[in-house]
C-alpha positions as CSV (number, residue, x, y, z in Angstrom):
1,M,13.9,149.3,-158.4
2,R,11.1,151.0,-156.5
3,P,10.8,150.2,-152.8
4,A,7.5,148.1,-153.2
5,S,9.0,145.9,-155.9
6,R,12.2,145.6,-154.0
7,T,10.2,144.3,-151.1
8,A,8.2,141.9,-153.3
9,G,11.5,140.7,-154.8
10,F,13.0,139.9,-151.4
11,G,9.8,138.1,-150.5
12,L,10.0,135.8,-153.5
13,L,13.7,135.2,-152.8
14,A,12.9,134.2,-149.2
15,C,10.1,131.9,-150.3
16,G,12.4,130.3,-152.8
17,L,15.1,129.8,-150.2
18,V,12.6,128.2,-147.8
19,L,11.4,125.8,-150.5
20,F,15.0,125.0,-151.5
21,L,15.9,124.2,-147.9
22,A,12.8,122.1,-147.4
23,A,13.6,120.1,-150.4
24,A,17.2,119.5,-149.2
25,A,15.9,118.4,-145.8
26,T,13.4,116.0,-147.5
27,A,16.2,114.5,-149.6
28,A,18.4,114.1,-146.5
29,D,15.4,112.5,-144.6
30,L,14.8,110.0,-147.5
31,D,18.6,109.2,-147.5
32,A,18.4,108.6,-143.7
33,G,15.2,106.5,-144.1
34,K,16.9,104.4,-146.9
35,N,19.9,103.7,-144.7
36,L,17.8,102.7,-141.8
37,Y,15.6,100.5,-144.1
38,L,18.7,98.8,-145.6
39,S,20.1,98.1,-142.2
40,R,16.9,97.1,-140.4
41,C,14.3,95.9,-142.9
42,L,16.1,94.6,-146.0
43,F,16.9,91.2,-144.5
44,C,13.1,90.3,-144.5
45,H,11.4,92.8,-146.9
46,G,14.2,92.9,-149.6
47,E,15.9,95.8,-151.3
48,A,12.7,97.1,-153.2
49,G,10.3,96.1,-150.4
50,K,8.8,93.1,-152.2
51,G,9.1,90.7,-149.3
52,D,11.9,88.8,-150.8
53,G,14.8,89.5,-148.5
54,P,17.3,86.8,-147.6
55,A,15.3,85.7,-144.5
56,A,11.9,85.8,-146.2
57,R,11.9,82.2,-147.5
58,G,11.9,80.8,-143.9
59,L,9.3,83.1,-142.4
60,K,5.6,82.2,-141.8
61,P,3.8,84.2,-142.5
62,P,6.0,85.8,-145.1
63,P,7.0,89.4,-145.0
64,T,4.6,91.9,-146.5
65,N,5.2,93.0,-150.0
66,L,5.4,96.8,-149.7
67,A,5.5,97.3,-153.4
68,T,2.1,96.1,-154.4
69,A,-1.1,98.3,-155.2
70,E,-3.0,95.9,-153.0
71,Y,-0.8,96.8,-150.0
72,W,-1.2,100.5,-150.7
73,R,-5.0,100.3,-150.9
74,T,-5.1,99.9,-147.0
75,A,-1.7,101.4,-146.0
76,S,-1.5,104.7,-144.1
77,V,1.4,106.5,-142.5
78,E,0.0,106.0,-139.0
79,R,-0.6,102.3,-139.5
80,M,3.0,101.9,-140.9
81,K,4.4,103.7,-138.0
82,G,2.4,101.6,-135.6
83,I,3.6,98.4,-137.1
84,I,7.2,99.4,-137.1
85,A,7.0,100.6,-133.5
86,D,4.9,97.7,-132.2
87,G,5.5,94.8,-134.6
88,I,2.9,92.3,-135.6
89,P,2.1,89.6,-133.1
90,G,2.3,86.0,-134.6
91,S,4.8,87.1,-137.2
92,A,8.5,87.8,-137.6
93,M,7.8,91.5,-137.6
94,L,9.3,92.5,-134.4
95,P,8.7,95.9,-132.6
96,F,11.4,98.5,-133.2
97,K,10.2,101.2,-130.7
98,S,13.1,100.4,-128.4
99,A,15.6,100.4,-131.3
100,L,14.5,103.4,-133.3
101,R,13.4,106.9,-132.2
102,P,10.1,108.2,-133.4
103,D,11.8,110.5,-135.9
104,Q,13.7,107.5,-137.3
105,I,10.6,105.5,-137.7
106,D,9.1,108.6,-139.6
107,T,12.1,108.5,-142.0
108,V,11.8,104.8,-142.6
109,V,8.0,105.3,-143.4
110,D,9.0,108.2,-145.7
111,Y,11.3,105.9,-147.5
112,I,8.9,102.9,-147.7
113,Q,6.4,105.3,-149.5
114,T,8.9,105.4,-152.4
115,F,7.9,101.7,-153.0
116,K,4.3,102.7,-153.8
117,P,3.6,101.8,-157.4
118,A,2.6,104.5,-159.9
119,P,-1.1,104.6,-160.6
């Protein structure tokens, strides 16, 4: 192998390793987000985010269905983070900023995005 092609080969290998590690971190983050969702959100929003958790029936207004195209037309990462951190006044959506760190809120939001319906 010539020196220039050897350098290019190492560069490709390094890029591949970085992409592999990033994908592994993303999968770990999604697992962490799922675990937090299941322990903190499922009771109201349900396992698939449809607003049909065990407590949903008695809540007024009902929990948001996070799995509809209508929800995702106006949803944004920043808005979801704000709602999780600060809650929604006049609803059962309590603020979680004292219970979850910002990085934990980020992982929950990443997981909630898996509920987005396919176009």
